[in-house]
C-alpha positions as CSV (number, residue, x, y, z in Angstrom):
1,I,-51.5,-78.8,15.6
2,D,-50.2,-75.4,16.8
3,F,-47.6,-75.4,14.0
4,F,-50.4,-76.2,11.4
5,N,-52.5,-73.3,12.8
6,R,-49.6,-70.9,12.6
7,I,-49.0,-71.9,8.9
8,C,-52.7,-71.5,8.1
9,D,-52.7,-68.1,9.8
10,H,-49.7,-66.9,7.7
11,Y,-51.3,-68.4,4.6
12,T,-54.6,-66.6,5.3
13,Q,-52.8,-63.3,6.1
14,Y,-50.8,-63.3,2.8
15,Q,-53.3,-65.3,0.8
16,S,-53.3,-63.2,-2.4
17,M,-49.5,-63.0,-2.6
18,A,-49.0,-66.7,-1.7
19,V,-51.5,-68.0,-4.2
20,F,-50.2,-65.6,-6.9
21,I,-46.6,-66.8,-6.4
22,G,-47.7,-70.4,-6.2
23,A,-49.7,-70.2,-9.4
24,I,-47.0,-68.5,-11.4
25,L,-44.3,-71.0,-10.3
26,P,-44.0,-74.5,-11.7
27,F,-45.7,-75.9,-8.7
28,P,-48.6,-78.4,-8.8
29,F,-51.8,-76.4,-8.9
30,K,-53.7,-79.1,-7.0
31,I,-51.6,-78.5,-3.9
32,I,-52.3,-74.8,-4.0
33,A,-56.0,-75.4,-4.4
34,L,-56.2,-78.0,-1.7
35,S,-54.1,-76.0,0.8
36,A,-56.4,-72.9,0.1
37,G,-59.4,-75.0,0.9
38,V,-57.9,-76.5,4.1
39,C,-56.9,-73.1,5.4
40,H,-60.4,-71.6,4.4
41,L,-59.1,-68.9,2.1
42,G,-61.7,-66.6,0.5
43,L,-62.9,-67.7,-2.9
44,V,-62.8,-64.3,-4.6
45,P,-59.2,-63.4,-3.6
46,F,-58.2,-67.0,-4.5
47,L,-59.7,-66.8,-8.0
48,A,-58.4,-63.2,-8.6
49,S,-54.9,-64.3,-7.7
50,I,-55.1,-67.5,-9.9
51,F,-56.4,-65.6,-12.9
52,A,-53.8,-62.8,-12.6
53,A,-50.9,-65.2,-12.2
54,R,-51.9,-67.7,-14.9
55,G,-52.8,-64.8,-17.2
56,L,-49.5,-63.1,-16.6
57,R,-47.6,-66.4,-17.3
58,F,-49.5,-67.1,-20.5
59,F,-49.2,-63.5,-21.7
60,L,-45.4,-63.5,-21.2
61,I,-45.2,-66.7,-23.2
62,A,-47.4,-65.3,-26.0
63,K,-45.5,-62.0,-26.1
64,A,-42.1,-63.8,-26.3
65,T,-43.4,-66.1,-29.0
66,H,-44.8,-63.1,-31.0
67,K,-41.5,-61.2,-30.7
68,W,-39.0,-64.0,-31.3
69,G,-41.0,-66.8,-33.0
70,M,-41.3,-70.5,-32.4
71,Q,-37.6,-70.8,-31.5
72,I,-38.3,-69.1,-28.2
73,K,-41.5,-71.2,-27.7
74,N,-39.5,-74.4,-27.8
75,F,-36.9,-72.9,-25.4
76,L,-39.6,-71.8,-23.0
77,D,-41.4,-75.1,-23.1
78,R,-38.2,-76.8,-21.9
79,H,-36.9,-74.1,-19.5
80,M,-39.8,-71.9,-18.4
81,G,-40.2,-73.8,-15.1
82,R,-36.6,-73.4,-14.1
83,F,-36.5,-69.7,-15.1
84,I,-39.7,-68.8,-13.2
85,F,-38.5,-70.9,-10.2
86,A,-35.1,-69.1,-10.2
87,L,-36.9,-65.7,-10.4
88,G,-39.2,-66.7,-7.6
89,A,-36.3,-67.8,-5.5
90,K,-34.5,-64.5,-6.0
91,I,-37.6,-62.6,-5.0
92,A,-38.1,-64.7,-1.9
93,I,-34.5,-64.2,-0.9
94,A,-34.9,-60.5,-1.4
95,F,-38.1,-60.4,0.8
96,A,-36.4,-62.5,3.5
97,F,-33.3,-60.2,3.4
98,F,-35.4,-57.1,3.8
99,W,-37.6,-58.7,6.5
100,A,-34.5,-59.7,8.4
101,L,-33.2,-56.1,8.2
102,G,-36.5,-54.8,9.5
103,Q,-36.4,-57.2,12.5
104,G,-32.9,-56.1,13.7
């Protein structure tokens, strides 16, 4: 129970960033929504993060399709999840690295 409360506290503290990253990654949206409800996140920040993340993701796909045509659309349909996941992992590693530097 103590571990769960600590997780909820961290999730609540960084709710906008956590929901944004979760919504932009190829992660099941239902898990994000259920965990936000369990941890009692605010509705307005939750919705703002979701709309911003999904809007950014769809805008990037639309912009790439407009610039490079349907060839890139087919490529993105197959590989967008892996690309975004790799980008998210790199960002998470960078945050962890700088956080560890700040702790020492």
